[in-house]
N, C-alpha and C positions, 0 to 999 in steps of 0.2 A: 577576446584579445588572450591568446594564450602566452603563459609567463614560463621561463625556464629559467631551471637551475644549473651553476656550474660547478657547484661545491664537490659534486661527485664525479665530475667528467661527463654525467648524462645531460639529454636533451629534455629532459622530462619535462612536463607542465607543475608548476608548482602550486594549481588548483586542485581542489580535490573533490570530485563529484562520485556520487553514490548511486547505484543502479540498483533496484531489485526487482526478483519475479519470484513469485509462487509458482512451484510446478507440483503437481499432484502424480505422485507414482502410477506404474502402470496404465499411462494414458500417451497420448500420441505429443502433449507438451514435450514429453522428456525427450523426443529425439529432436526437435526443436532447440531446448534445452542445451543439449550437448553442440550445436550448430552455435549457438551463442557464445558457450565458453570457448570454444574453438578460435572463434573469431578475436574475443579477448586477448587470448594468449597469442594469436597471429599480430594483435597490433600493440602486444608488450604488457597490457595490462594485467591486474592481479583478479581474481576474485576470491571468494571465499562459499562454500557451499554449507549451510546450518540443516543439520538433519531434525535437530530436538529442538526446534521452535517453539511447539506447543508447550512442551513441556518446561521452557524456560520462560515462557509467556505466565504460566500458572504459576510459577514459582516466585515469579516479580509481582503480578499480583496477588500473592499471600505476605509477601517482605514487608511489601508499601500497602496494602490494605486500601488496593483500589475500589472504588466503587461500583465497578463493574465487573466483580471478579468471580461471581457466579453465574451458572447458566441462567438461572432465574431473576438475574438484574440484567443478564443480556435480552432476554425476551420481554423484560416489561419494557426495554428501550428501544427494541425492535415495535412493540406494539404501538408506544408513544410518536415514533417518526412514523410510522404507517399511519396511525387516526391523525397527527397533525398535516400529513399529505392530503388527507380527505376532507378536513377541516378547510385547508387553502383552496379544494376544486370549489367547492361548495359555495365560499368565500369569492373566487373568480369569478363562477358563474351567474352568482347573485349581482355581481358588478355590472358582467357583460351583458345580461339581461335589461340593467336600470340603464344603461346607455342604448343600446338597442329600442327603449320605449321613449327616447329622448327626440 
C-alpha cells in the first residue's frame, strides 16, 4: 500500500525505498544507467550518483577499524568461503552416495 503525505501539498509516498546500482565506467552498462536515471526523473524520483565510493569505503574501514579493511583480509575471507563451498559439496556427495547405497 502506498501512503501519501499532504503536508506540502504533494501526493508523494511517505515510504522510503532505496535502489543501488554499481556501474563501471566505459562500459555498455553506462548507457542503461542513463536510461534508468531518465526513468527516475520521469517518475519524479530523486537519485544520487556517488563517484568516490571506493575511497569513502576505505576511509570508513580505517576509521571504524573493520576486520576486513585490508586486501589480505579480503583474500583470506574469500579463500575461507571458497573452501567451505568445496567442503559442503564433498559432504553433499557423501550424503548422496550413502542414500543411493540404501
